[in-house]
C-alpha positions as CSV (number, residue, x, y, z in Angstrom):
1,M,-50.0,-23.9,60.0
2,R,-51.5,-20.3,59.5
3,R,-51.8,-19.6,55.8
4,P,-50.1,-16.3,54.9
5,A,-52.6,-13.6,54.0
6,I,-51.4,-13.1,50.4
7,S,-52.4,-16.7,49.6
8,C,-56.0,-16.1,50.6
9,I,-56.2,-12.8,48.7
10,L,-54.8,-14.2,45.5
11,L,-57.0,-17.3,45.7
12,L,-60.0,-15.0,45.7
13,I,-58.6,-13.1,42.7
14,A,-58.0,-16.3,40.8
15,A,-61.3,-18.0,41.6
16,P,-63.4,-16.4,38.8
17,L,-60.8,-17.4,36.3
18,A,-61.6,-21.1,36.2
19,P,-61.7,-21.7,32.4
20,L,-58.1,-22.6,31.8
21,S,-56.1,-23.0,28.6
22,A,-52.8,-22.1,26.9
23,Q,-50.9,-19.7,24.7
24,T,-49.3,-20.7,21.5
25,V,-45.8,-22.2,21.9
26,Q,-43.8,-21.8,18.7
27,L,-41.1,-24.4,18.2
28,P,-37.7,-22.9,17.3
29,A,-36.6,-23.3,13.7
30,Q,-33.5,-25.2,14.8
31,I,-32.5,-27.7,17.5
32,V,-28.9,-27.4,18.6
33,T,-28.5,-29.8,21.5
34,A,-29.0,-33.2,20.0
35,A,-26.1,-33.1,17.6
36,R,-24.2,-30.0,18.8
37,A,-25.2,-28.4,15.5
38,P,-28.4,-26.6,14.3
39,Q,-30.9,-28.9,12.6
40,P,-34.7,-28.8,12.0
41,P,-36.8,-30.6,14.6
42,E,-38.1,-33.0,12.0
43,Q,-34.5,-34.3,11.4
44,V,-33.8,-35.2,15.0
45,A,-33.9,-38.9,15.6
46,A,-34.0,-38.6,19.4
47,S,-36.8,-37.3,21.6
48,V,-36.7,-33.5,22.0
49,V,-38.8,-31.4,24.3
50,V,-38.6,-27.6,23.8
51,L,-39.9,-24.9,26.1
52,D,-39.8,-21.4,24.6
53,A,-39.3,-18.1,26.5
54,E,-43.0,-17.6,27.1
55,A,-43.5,-21.1,28.4
56,I,-40.6,-20.8,30.8
57,R,-41.6,-17.4,32.2
58,R,-45.3,-18.2,32.5
59,T,-45.1,-21.6,34.1
60,P,-46.7,-21.0,37.6
61,T,-43.7,-21.9,39.8
62,A,-41.1,-20.0,41.7
63,T,-38.0,-21.7,40.2
64,L,-36.7,-22.7,36.8
65,D,-36.2,-26.3,37.7
66,G,-39.8,-26.3,39.0
67,A,-40.9,-25.1,35.6
68,L,-39.0,-27.9,33.9
69,R,-40.9,-30.4,36.0
70,S,-43.9,-29.9,33.7
71,V,-42.1,-32.5,31.6
72,P,-42.8,-35.8,33.4
73,G,-39.5,-37.3,32.4
74,F,-37.6,-34.5,34.1
75,T,-37.1,-35.1,37.8
76,L,-34.8,-33.9,40.6
77,F,-33.1,-36.2,43.0
78,R,-36.0,-35.6,45.4
79,R,-39.4,-34.0,45.0
80,S,-38.3,-30.6,46.3
81,D,-37.0,-28.0,43.8
82,S,-34.3,-25.4,44.4
83,F,-36.6,-23.2,46.4
84,T,-35.7,-25.2,49.5
85,A,-33.6,-28.3,48.5
86,H,-30.0,-28.6,49.7
87,P,-27.6,-27.9,46.8
88,T,-26.3,-31.5,46.9
89,A,-29.8,-32.8,46.3
90,Q,-30.4,-30.8,43.1
91,G,-29.2,-33.5,40.7
92,V,-31.2,-34.1,37.5
93,S,-32.6,-37.4,36.2
94,L,-34.3,-37.9,32.8
95,R,-36.7,-40.8,32.5
96,G,-35.7,-42.1,35.9
97,L,-32.2,-43.2,34.9
98,G,-30.8,-43.8,38.3
99,P,-31.5,-40.5,40.1
100,S,-28.9,-39.3,42.6
101,G,-27.5,-36.1,44.0
102,A,-24.9,-36.4,41.2
103,S,-26.8,-35.7,37.9
104,R,-26.8,-38.5,35.4
105,S,-27.8,-35.9,32.8
106,L,-25.6,-33.1,31.4
107,I,-27.0,-29.6,32.1
108,L,-25.6,-26.9,29.9
109,L,-25.9,-23.1,29.9
110,D,-25.1,-21.9,26.4
111,G,-22.9,-24.9,25.8
112,V,-21.0,-24.8,29.0
113,P,-21.6,-27.5,31.7
114,L,-23.6,-26.2,34.7
115,N,-23.0,-29.4,36.7
116,D,-21.0,-28.8,39.9
117,P,-17.3,-29.6,39.4
118,F,-17.1,-31.5,42.8
119,G,-20.4,-33.2,43.1
120,G,-22.3,-33.1,39.8
121,W,-25.4,-31.4,41.2
122,V,-26.9,-28.2,39.6
123,A,-27.2,-24.7,41.1
124,W,-30.4,-23.6,39.3
125,A,-30.2,-20.2,41.0
126,K,-27.4,-19.2,38.7
127,V,-29.6,-19.2,35.6
128,P,-31.4,-16.0,34.4
129,R,-34.9,-17.4,34.0
130,E,-36.2,-14.1,32.6
131,G,-33.3,-14.0,30.1
132,L,-33.7,-17.5,28.5
133,S,-34.9,-17.9,24.9
134,R,-35.6,-21.6,25.3
135,V,-34.8,-24.8,27.0
136,E,-34.1,-28.0,25.0
137,L,-34.4,-31.4,26.7
138,V,-33.0,-34.5,24.9
139,P,-33.8,-37.5,27.1
140,G,-31.8,-40.6,26.0
141,G,-29.8,-38.7,23.3
142,G,-26.9,-36.4,22.7
143,A,-24.1,-38.6,24.3
144,T,-22.1,-38.8,21.1
145,A,-21.9,-35.0,20.8
146,W,-21.4,-34.2,24.5
147,G,-19.7,-37.2,26.2
148,N,-19.3,-37.5,30.0
149,A,-22.3,-37.1,32.1
150,A,-24.8,-37.2,29.2
151,L,-25.8,-40.7,30.4
152,G,-29.5,-40.0,30.7
153,G,-29.6,-37.1,28.2
154,V,-28.9,-33.4,27.9
155,V,-30.7,-30.3,29.0
156,Q,-29.5,-27.1,27.5
157,L,-30.5,-23.6,28.7
158,L,-30.1,-21.1,25.9
159,A,-30.0,-17.3,26.6
160,G,-32.2,-15.0,24.5
161,P,-31.3,-12.1,22.3
162,A,-31.6,-8.5,23.5
163,G,-35.0,-8.1,21.8
164,E,-36.8,-4.9,21.1
165,T,-36.6,-3.6,24.7
166,P,-32.9,-3.1,25.7
167,R,-33.9,-2.7,29.4
168,R,-36.0,-5.2,31.2
169,V,-37.0,-5.8,34.8
170,A,-39.0,-8.5,36.6
171,A,-40.0,-8.1,40.3
172,L,-42.1,-10.3,42.5
173,I,-43.3,-10.7,46.1
174,G,-44.9,-13.8,47.6
175,D,-45.8,-15.8,50.6
176,F,-43.1,-16.8,53.2
177,G,-41.4,-13.4,52.8
178,T,-40.4,-14.2,49.2
179,R,-39.0,-11.3,47.1
180,S,-37.1,-11.3,43.8
181,L,-35.7,-8.7,41.4
182,E,-34.1,-9.6,38.1
183,L,-32.9,-7.0,35.6
184,S,-31.1,-6.7,32.2
185,T,-29.8,-3.8,30.2
186,V,-28.2,-3.9,26.8
187,H,-26.0,-1.4,25.1
188,T,-25.9,-1.8,21.3
189,T,-23.0,-0.7,19.1
190,A,-22.6,-0.8,15.4
191,A,-20.9,-4.2,15.5
192,G,-22.0,-5.8,18.8
193,T,-23.7,-5.6,22.2
194,V,-22.8,-5.4,25.8
195,Q,-25.4,-6.8,28.2
196,V,-25.5,-6.7,32.0
197,Q,-27.8,-8.9,34.0
198,A,-28.4,-9.3,37.8
199,R,-30.8,-10.9,40.2
200,D,-31.4,-10.6,44.0
201,F,-33.7,-13.3,45.6
202,A,-34.7,-14.1,49.1
203,T,-37.3,-16.1,50.9
204,D,-37.9,-16.8,54.6
205,G,-39.0,-20.3,53.5
206,F,-41.4,-22.9,55.0
207,G,-41.1,-25.8,57.4
208,L,-39.3,-28.8,55.8
209,V,-40.6,-31.4,58.3
210,A,-44.2,-32.7,58.2
211,P,-46.4,-30.8,60.7
212,E,-47.0,-33.9,62.9
213,D,-43.3,-34.5,63.2
214,R,-42.1,-31.0,63.9
215,G,-40.5,-30.0,67.1
216,P,-39.1,-26.8,68.7
217,I,-35.8,-27.2,66.8
218,D,-37.4,-27.1,63.4
219,V,-37.3,-23.7,61.5
220,P,-38.3,-22.8,57.9
221,G,-35.8,-23.5,55.1
222,W,-34.8,-20.0,54.1
223,S,-32.5,-19.0,51.2
224,R,-30.8,-16.0,49.7
225,H,-28.9,-15.6,46.5
226,R,-27.7,-13.0,44.1
227,W,-25.6,-12.8,41.0
228,A,-24.4,-10.5,38.3
229,A,-23.3,-11.3,34.8
230,A,-21.9,-9.4,31.8
231,H,-21.8,-10.5,28.2
232,W,-19.9,-8.9,25.3
233,R,-20.5,-9.7,21.7
234,H,-18.7,-8.2,18.7
235,T,-18.8,-9.0,15.0
236,F,-15.4,-8.2,13.5
237,T,-16.3,-9.4,10.0
238,P,-19.4,-10.9,8.5
239,K,-17.8,-14.3,9.0
240,F,-16.1,-13.9,12.4
241,Q,-17.6,-13.1,15.8
242,L,-16.1,-13.0,19.3
243,G,-17.8,-12.9,22.7
244,A,-17.0,-13.0,26.4
245,S,-19.0,-13.6,29.5
246,V,-18.3,-13.2,33.3
247,R,-20.5,-14.1,36.2
248,I,-20.3,-13.8,40.0
249,F,-22.7,-15.7,42.2
250,E,-23.3,-16.2,45.9
251,E,-26.0,-18.1,47.9
252,K,-26.8,-18.9,51.5
253,R,-29.4,-21.4,52.7
254,G,-30.9,-22.5,55.9
255,N,-31.8,-26.2,55.9
256,G,-34.5,-26.6,58.5
257,T,-32.7,-26.2,61.9
258,P,-30.7,-23.3,63.3
259,H,-27.4,-25.1,62.9
260,Q,-27.8,-26.5,59.5
261,Q,-26.9,-23.9,56.9
262,N,-24.8,-23.8,53.7
263,S,-23.3,-21.2,51.4
264,S,-21.8,-21.1,47.9
265,R,-19.7,-18.6,46.0
266,E,-18.6,-18.7,42.3
267,K,-16.6,-16.8,39.8
268,F,-17.0,-17.7,36.1
269,A,-15.5,-16.5,32.8
270,S,-15.8,-17.7,29.3
271,L,-14.7,-16.8,25.8
272,H,-16.6,-17.8,22.6
273,A,-15.6,-17.4,19.0
274,A,-17.5,-18.4,15.8
275,G,-16.5,-18.2,12.2
276,Q,-17.7,-19.2,8.7
277,P,-14.7,-19.1,6.4
278,A,-16.7,-20.7,3.5
279,D,-20.4,-21.1,2.7
280,H,-20.2,-24.9,3.3
281,F,-18.1,-24.8,6.5
282,S,-18.6,-23.1,9.9
283,W,-17.0,-23.5,13.3
284,E,-17.4,-22.5,17.0
285,A,-15.0,-22.6,19.9
286,T,-15.5,-22.0,23.6
287,G,-13.2,-21.8,26.6
288,Y,-14.2,-21.3,30.2
289,F,-12.9,-21.2,33.8
290,Q,-15.0,-21.6,37.0
291,S,-13.8,-21.2,40.6
292,Q,-16.1,-21.8,43.5
293,S,-16.3,-22.4,47.2
294,F,-18.9,-24.2,49.3
295,T,-19.6,-24.6,53.0
296,S,-22.3,-26.7,54.8
297,T,-23.1,-27.7,58.4
298,F,-25.0,-30.7,59.5
299,S,-26.5,-31.7,62.8
300,A,-28.0,-34.6,64.8
301,V,-31.4,-33.9,66.2
302,D,-32.8,-35.7,69.3
303,A,-35.9,-37.9,69.1
304,A,-38.2,-35.2,70.4
305,R,-36.8,-32.7,67.9
306,A,-36.2,-30.3,70.8
307,S,-32.4,-29.9,70.4
308,E,-29.5,-30.6,68.0
309,N,-25.8,-31.2,68.2
310,P,-23.4,-30.5,65.4
311,A,-22.6,-33.6,63.3
312,S,-20.1,-32.2,60.7
313,D,-18.9,-28.9,59.4
314,Q,-17.8,-28.7,55.8
315,Y,-16.0,-25.4,56.4
316,D,-14.3,-25.2,53.0
317,V,-15.0,-27.1,49.7
318,P,-13.0,-25.4,47.0
319,A,-13.5,-26.6,43.4
320,D,-12.3,-25.4,40.0
321,A,-13.3,-26.4,36.5
322,A,-11.6,-25.4,33.3
323,G,-12.6,-26.5,29.8
324,A,-12.5,-25.9,26.1
325,A,-14.5,-27.1,23.1
326,W,-14.3,-26.8,19.3
327,S,-16.8,-28.0,16.8
328,G,-17.1,-27.7,13.0
329,I,-19.9,-28.3,10.5
330,L,-19.5,-29.2,6.9
331,R,-22.5,-29.2,4.5
332,D,-22.5,-30.5,1.0
333,A,-24.5,-29.3,-2.0
334,A,-27.3,-31.7,-1.2
335,G,-27.7,-30.4,2.3
336,Q,-26.1,-33.3,4.1
337,R,-24.3,-32.4,7.3
338,F,-21.0,-33.7,8.8
339,S,-20.2,-32.3,12.2
340,F,-17.1,-33.1,14.3
341,G,-15.2,-31.6,17.2
342,A,-13.3,-32.1,20.5
343,D,-13.7,-31.0,24.1
344,V,-11.9,-31.3,27.4
345,R,-12.8,-30.6,31.0
346,Q,-10.6,-30.7,34.1
347,V,-12.0,-30.4,37.6
348,T,-10.2,-30.3,40.9
349,G,-11.8,-30.2,44.3
350,E,-11.4,-31.0,47.9
351,T,-13.7,-31.3,51.0
352,R,-12.3,-29.9,54.2
353,E,-14.5,-30.7,57.2
354,R,-14.6,-31.3,60.9
355,Y,-16.7,-34.1,62.4
356,S,-17.2,-36.3,65.5
357,F,-18.7,-33.7,67.9
358,S,-18.1,-34.3,71.6
359,N,-18.1,-32.2,74.8
360,G,-18.9,-29.0,72.9
361,A,-16.3,-29.4,70.2
362,F,-15.4,-31.3,67.0
363,T,-12.6,-33.8,67.7
364,R,-11.7,-34.9,64.2
365,Q,-10.9,-33.4,60.8
366,R,-11.0,-34.8,57.2
367,V,-9.5,-33.6,54.0
368,A,-10.4,-35.5,50.8
369,G,-10.4,-34.9,47.1
370,G,-8.6,-35.1,43.8
371,R,-8.3,-34.2,40.2
372,Q,-10.3,-35.5,37.2
373,L,-9.7,-34.9,33.5
374,V,-12.0,-36.0,30.7
375,G,-11.7,-35.2,27.0
376,G,-13.0,-36.6,23.8
377,I,-13.4,-36.3,20.0
378,Y,-16.6,-37.0,18.0
379,V,-18.0,-37.2,14.5
380,L,-21.6,-37.2,13.4
381,R,-23.0,-37.6,10.0
382,D,-26.6,-36.6,9.0
383,Q,-27.5,-38.4,5.7
384,R,-30.6,-38.2,3.6
385,L,-31.3,-41.7,2.3
386,S,-34.5,-40.8,0.3
387,D,-37.2,-38.2,0.2
388,T,-38.8,-39.7,3.3
389,L,-35.9,-41.4,5.1
390,R,-33.0,-39.8,7.0
391,A,-30.3,-41.3,9.2
392,T,-27.8,-39.9,11.7
393,F,-24.8,-41.9,12.8
394,G,-21.8,-41.0,14.8
395,A,-19.1,-42.1,17.2
396,R,-17.2,-40.5,20.1
397,L,-14.0,-41.6,21.9
398,D,-13.2,-40.2,25.3
399,A,-10.2,-40.7,27.6
400,W,-10.1,-39.9,31.3
401,N,-7.7,-39.9,34.2
402,E,-7.9,-39.2,37.9
403,T,-4.9,-38.2,39.9
404,N,-4.0,-36.9,43.4
405,G,-6.9,-38.8,45.0
406,H,-6.4,-38.5,48.8
407,R,-8.1,-38.8,52.1
408,R,-6.6,-37.6,55.4
409,E,-8.2,-37.8,58.8
410,G,-6.7,-36.6,62.1
411,D,-7.5,-36.1,65.8
412,L,-8.0,-32.4,66.5
413,I,-7.3,-32.9,70.2
414,T,-4.0,-34.9,70.1
415,G,-2.9,-34.0,66.6
416,A,-2.5,-37.7,65.7
417,E,-3.0,-38.8,62.1
418,L,-5.8,-41.4,62.0
419,R,-5.9,-42.0,58.2
420,H,-3.5,-41.2,55.3
421,D,-4.8,-42.6,52.0
422,D,-3.2,-41.7,48.7
423,Y,-5.1,-43.4,46.0
424,A,-3.4,-44.8,42.9
425,D,-3.9,-42.7,39.7
426,R,-6.5,-44.2,37.4
427,D,-7.3,-43.8,33.7
428,G,-9.5,-45.3,31.0
429,N,-11.5,-44.6,27.9
430,A,-15.0,-44.8,26.7
431,F,-16.6,-45.3,23.3
432,S,-20.0,-43.7,22.6
433,P,-21.5,-44.7,19.2
434,S,-25.0,-43.6,18.1
435,L,-27.4,-44.3,15.3
436,G,-30.7,-42.6,14.6
437,V,-33.3,-43.0,11.8
438,G,-36.2,-40.9,10.9
439,W,-38.9,-41.9,8.4
440,Q,-41.8,-39.7,7.3
441,P,-44.0,-41.9,5.1
442,T,-46.8,-39.3,4.9
443,E,-47.2,-35.7,5.6
444,N,-48.9,-36.4,9.0
445,V,-46.9,-39.4,10.3
446,R,-43.2,-39.6,11.4
447,L,-41.5,-42.6,12.9
448,R,-38.0,-42.6,14.4
449,A,-35.6,-44.8,16.2
450,N,-32.5,-43.9,18.2
451,L,-29.7,-46.0,19.7
452,Q,-26.7,-44.8,21.7
453,R,-24.1,-45.8,24.3
454,A,-23.1,-43.3,27.0
455,F,-20.9,-43.1,30.0
456,R,-20.4,-41.1,33.3
457,R,-17.4,-41.1,35.5
458,P,-18.2,-40.9,39.2
459,T,-17.7,-37.4,40.7
460,L,-14.9,-36.5,43.1
461,N,-17.6,-36.3,45.8
462,E,-18.7,-39.9,45.1
463,L,-15.1,-41.2,45.0
464,Y,-13.6,-39.6,48.1
465,R,-16.2,-38.0,50.5
466,P,-18.2,-40.0,53.0
467,F,-21.1,-38.2,54.7
468,R,-23.6,-38.5,57.5
469,V,-27.3,-37.4,57.5
470,G,-28.7,-37.8,61.0
471,P,-28.1,-41.4,62.2
472,N,-27.3,-42.6,58.6
473,V,-23.7,-42.9,57.4
474,T,-22.7,-43.3,53.7
475,E,-19.1,-44.2,52.9
476,A,-17.2,-43.1,49.8
477,N,-15.5,-45.5,47.4
478,A,-12.4,-44.6,45.5
479,A,-12.6,-47.8,43.4
480,L,-15.9,-47.0,41.7
481,R,-16.1,-48.0,38.1
482,T,-17.4,-46.0,35.1
483,E,-21.1,-46.0,34.6
484,Q,-22.2,-47.1,31.1
485,V,-25.6,-47.4,29.5
486,N,-26.9,-48.8,26.2
487,S,-30.1,-46.9,25.3
488,G,-32.7,-47.2,22.7
489,E,-36.0,-45.6,21.8
490,L,-38.7,-46.0,19.2
491,G,-41.1,-43.2,18.6
492,I,-44.1,-42.3,16.4
493,E,-45.7,-38.9,15.9
494,W,-49.0,-38.1,14.2
495,T,-49.8,-34.5,13.3
496,L,-53.0,-33.0,12.1
497,L,-52.2,-29.9,10.0
498,R,-54.3,-26.8,9.5
499,R,-54.2,-25.1,6.2
500,A,-55.8,-21.9,4.9
501,A,-58.4,-22.5,2.2
502,G,-56.7,-23.0,-1.2
503,S,-53.2,-22.9,0.2
504,S,-50.5,-25.4,-0.8
505,S,-48.2,-24.6,2.1
506,P,-47.5,-27.4,4.7
507,G,-49.8,-25.7,7.2
508,D,-49.5,-25.3,11.0
509,P,-49.8,-28.3,13.4
510,R,-53.2,-28.3,15.1
511,L,-53.1,-31.6,16.9
512,A,-49.9,-33.6,17.6
513,V,-49.9,-37.0,19.3
514,G,-46.8,-38.9,20.1
515,A,-45.7,-42.2,21.7
516,V,-42.2,-43.3,22.7
517,A,-41.0,-46.6,24.0
518,F,-37.6,-46.5,25.6
519,W,-35.2,-49.0,27.0
520,N,-31.9,-48.6,29.0
521,D,-29.5,-51.2,30.2
522,L,-27.4,-49.3,32.8
523,R,-24.3,-51.0,34.0
524,D,-22.2,-50.2,37.1
525,A,-24.6,-47.5,38.3
526,V,-23.3,-45.8,41.5
527,G,-25.8,-46.3,44.3
528,N,-25.9,-45.7,48.0
529,V,-26.3,-49.4,49.1
530,T,-27.4,-50.3,52.6
531,L,-24.9,-52.6,54.3
532,V,-25.9,-52.7,58.0
533,H,-28.5,-51.4,60.4
534,G,-27.6,-49.9,63.8
535,P,-26.9,-50.0,66.6
536,G,-23.3,-51.2,66.6
537,A,-19.8,-50.7,65.3
538,F,-19.2,-52.2,61.8
539,P,-16.4,-52.5,59.3
540,I,-16.3,-49.8,56.6
541,V,-19.0,-47.5,58.1
542,G,-17.9,-47.4,61.7
543,F,-20.4,-46.8,64.6
544,I,-24.1,-46.7,63.6
545,P,-26.6,-45.6,66.3
546,A,-30.0,-47.2,66.9
547,G,-32.4,-46.4,64.0
548,G,-29.5,-45.6,61.7
549,V,-28.2,-47.4,58.7
550,G,-24.7,-47.8,57.2
551,R,-24.4,-47.4,53.4
552,Q,-21.5,-47.3,50.9
553,R,-21.4,-46.1,47.3
554,L,-21.1,-49.2,45.3
555,N,-21.6,-50.1,41.6
556,L,-24.8,-52.0,40.8
557,E,-23.9,-54.4,38.0
558,R,-27.2,-54.1,36.0
559,T,-30.1,-51.8,36.2
560,R,-33.0,-51.9,33.8
561,V,-34.9,-48.7,33.0
562,Q,-37.7,-49.0,30.4
563,G,-41.1,-47.6,29.8
564,V,-43.4,-45.6,27.6
565,E,-44.0,-41.8,27.1
566,L,-47.3,-40.5,25.7
567,S,-47.9,-36.9,24.7
568,A,-50.5,-34.7,23.0
569,R,-50.5,-31.1,21.9
570,W,-53.7,-29.4,20.7
571,R,-53.7,-25.9,19.3
572,L,-57.1,-24.3,19.7
573,T,-58.4,-21.4,17.7
574,G,-57.0,-18.1,18.7
575,G,-53.6,-19.5,19.4
576,S,-54.4,-21.4,22.6
577,T,-53.0,-24.8,23.4
578,L,-53.8,-27.8,25.6
579,T,-51.1,-30.3,26.6
580,A,-51.1,-33.8,28.1
581,D,-48.1,-36.0,29.0
582,Y,-47.9,-39.4,30.7
583,L,-44.8,-41.5,31.6
584,Y,-44.7,-45.1,32.7
585,N,-41.2,-46.0,34.0
586,D,-40.1,-49.4,35.1
587,A,-36.7,-48.8,36.8
588,T,-35.4,-52.0,38.5
589,V,-32.2,-53.3,39.9
590,S,-31.6,-56.5,37.9
591,R,-28.2,-57.6,39.3
592,S,-26.3,-56.6,42.5
593,T,-23.7,-59.2,43.6
594,L,-22.5,-57.1,46.6
595,A,-26.1,-56.5,47.8
596,P,-28.2,-59.4,46.4
597,A,-31.1,-58.4,48.7
598,I,-32.0,-55.4,46.5
599,E,-32.1,-57.4,43.2
600,G,-35.6,-56.9,41.7
601,N,-36.2,-53.8,43.8
602,R,-37.3,-50.5,42.1
603,L,-34.8,-47.7,42.0
604,A,-35.1,-45.3,44.8
605,Q,-36.7,-41.9,44.0
606,V,-38.3,-43.1,40.7
607,P,-42.1,-43.2,40.5
608,R,-43.5,-45.8,38.3
609,Q,-46.1,-43.5,36.8
610,S,-46.4,-39.7,36.4
611,A,-48.4,-37.4,34.3
612,A,-49.0,-33.7,33.6
613,L,-51.8,-31.6,32.1
614,G,-51.2,-28.0,31.0
615,A,-52.9,-25.2,29.1
616,V,-52.6,-21.6,28.3
617,L,-55.6,-19.5,27.3
618,E,-56.1,-15.9,26.4
619,W,-59.4,-15.1,28.0
620,A,-61.0,-11.6,28.4
621,G,-57.6,-9.9,28.2
622,F,-56.0,-12.4,30.6
623,I,-53.5,-15.2,29.9
624,L,-54.2,-18.2,32.1
625,T,-51.6,-20.9,32.6
626,P,-52.8,-23.9,34.7
627,R,-50.7,-27.0,35.4
628,L,-51.7,-30.3,37.0
629,R,-49.1,-32.9,37.9
630,W,-49.5,-36.4,39.2
631,I,-46.6,-38.1,40.8
632,G,-47.0,-41.8,41.6
633,R,-45.7,-43.3,44.8
634,Q,-41.9,-44.0,45.0
635,F,-39.4,-45.3,47.4
636,E,-37.0,-43.3,49.5
637,D,-34.4,-46.1,49.9
638,D,-32.7,-48.9,48.0
639,E,-34.4,-51.6,50.2
640,N,-37.9,-50.3,49.1
641,K,-39.0,-50.1,52.8
642,L,-39.7,-46.3,52.9
643,V,-42.6,-45.2,50.8
644,L,-43.3,-41.7,49.5
645,G,-47.0,-41.4,48.8
646,E,-48.5,-40.3,45.4
647,V,-49.6,-36.8,45.1
648,V,-51.6,-34.5,42.7
649,I,-50.3,-30.9,42.5
650,G,-52.2,-28.1,40.9
651,D,-50.7,-24.7,39.9
652,I,-52.2,-21.7,38.1
653,G,-50.7,-18.6,36.6
654,V,-52.7,-15.5,35.6
655,S,-51.1,-12.6,33.7
656,R,-52.5,-9.4,32.2
657,R,-50.7,-7.0,29.8
658,L,-51.2,-3.4,31.0
659,G,-49.3,-2.0,28.0
660,P,-47.0,-3.0,25.1
661,N,-44.1,-3.6,27.5
662,L,-45.8,-4.0,30.9
663,E,-47.2,-7.2,32.3
664,L,-48.7,-8.0,35.7
665,F,-48.8,-11.7,36.8
666,V,-50.1,-13.8,39.7
667,N,-48.9,-17.4,40.3
668,L,-50.4,-19.9,42.7
669,E,-48.3,-23.0,43.3
670,N,-49.9,-26.1,44.9
671,V,-53.3,-24.5,44.9
672,G,-54.9,-27.4,46.8
673,D,-52.1,-27.4,49.5
674,A,-51.4,-31.1,48.7
675,R,-49.0,-32.9,51.0
676,I,-45.8,-33.5,48.9
677,E,-43.7,-36.1,50.7
678,T,-40.0,-35.5,49.9
679,G,-38.2,-37.7,52.4
680,R,-38.8,-40.4,55.0
681,T,-36.4,-41.9,57.5
682,A,-36.4,-45.4,59.0
683,G,-37.4,-43.7,62.3
684,G,-40.6,-42.5,60.7
685,L,-39.7,-38.8,60.2
686,V,-41.3,-37.3,57.1
687,N,-40.1,-34.3,55.1
688,T,-42.6,-32.3,53.0
689,G,-42.3,-29.9,50.0
690,M,-43.9,-26.7,48.9
691,P,-47.3,-26.0,50.5
692,R,-49.7,-23.5,48.9
693,F,-47.6,-20.6,47.7
694,A,-48.7,-17.4,46.0
695,M,-46.6,-14.8,44.1
696,L,-47.5,-11.4,42.6
697,G,-45.1,-9.9,40.1
698,V,-44.5,-7.4,37.3
699,R,-42.4,-7.5,34.1
700,A,-41.5,-4.3,32.3
701,G,-39.3,-3.3,29.3
702,W,-38.4,0.0,27.8
């Protein structure tokens, strides 16, 4: 493949900048995600990873989710990020807790779920990367505060304040015809602000199939998206604030062949209020509504990859979500905190699609979907037990119900009804307790332990929609049970403090080293379980061609996910930092009665080992941000027959301030042009991820 010229030019620019290191990353004074209430980082019993605004913007990658992959425990369903991945493959997994297209982690944007109402995946393109103040990742924690979908943890994206420059713009161009423009303007009044943000992004993309497997039908995976958002904030009294936000979003993607494309549209609105009627009591309330539509086409490609035939057409997937939340915080004279609250979310959705293509036309149609309502109440108590010992304990009770579950299938030629399923209404509840303890026996050492139980209801997509990818068919299952997990972790942190001579202040952390051992007992995980291999006609999955497999979404009785995280942060003189992270993750199916052949197998899409090295260095007026990631080998499938090879990926960012509010930057992603295997079929076809990719951009404020 001919390398675009901009890559070669920028490689020459970056070559002399080999000494690599990192800029200071200041931890925020308060963590809000772990307990749904502000608390100092040293009081959080669960693991917390924080990326501030500078770290987010300067990570040398084109996408926000690509930036978050600097954290080894953060993975997407597959190795591709939102630059080219199909929206339904953008689910998030923390510490390998059963990755799937439906996230087993709750993703929040300023306290509102970002997970798709119909399928649970995450549209990362909606998030204003330049406008974020920080990202908080809480793997294995937060379930008591947040409830459904926080099975593997919580990732919260927090928008930033207006800052000293009310108008900001960031523009970039890059390889593969990539261009992006993001802007923000703020109007400040005596008692509040009005902020308007917008982004327009487009890329012609790159080939998604490995070079040796490509044929005439394969084209680059292009994408376009744009959004606009407005935020209003007003302080009516010193103890009462009100805010509102609206967002419109649209996206179109090409998925590697001329026929395979998808599009999304969304309208979103929220209202937020906060008050502090007394010094010891404060509260917040949020309400929101989201309406979206989605379309996607799929095809079957011949063995020579010279032609394709339509396989299915999701011509309309409407989905709505509405929710509300209220939380309160009580503090006593000794500084102990008691937080409590309630939240509810209702989603409705339906897939409307045509399938079974024959003689130039689709012959069948399917309509399937339903309604899901989940709501809960929670209490959390933060208690100081001694000068060095602190405990957090809490409980949450959720109730859920699913109604109007249906699946209709008909013959488009004759008009005959082939299937008419109305599923019985279902309901249930879930109890999510948690207990955390933090002990700081010395100024430099802190130990902590955290236990929690969490749950996730299967999405409407998992319950009601079957799908086909090439020759492979996966059936839905309206009888799926609730996923539940018992999680625990034990961590230790050692910090070397740096003090000024003669000072009695605590000092700044110079070197921080941490280790966490974690354990998860996941029950009834929803998995795409292989039942049959083609060719032939089979119960449940129907006809499977040669080389294809028939799967169904089934609950795996027991899955064990356990391992160790190691991390180190070293602050050098001059404010630079070096970082290193390592994750060992043993994710194994321990019991599967319906598919005993996969017992003992490793979970698909979970590498056993991964690591990351990073740095930010101010050098000769430049800021250099290298990143090196190692992803161990993993399996594409539940049978552990399809291997995705290990890979080492190097990235580098270089920026230079040209004035107090003007910055020029260059990012080189996958500098070594490593082969990143993102998918493999039983027929031997391999998909690959981002090749070497260069971007040149500018940020300005005034």
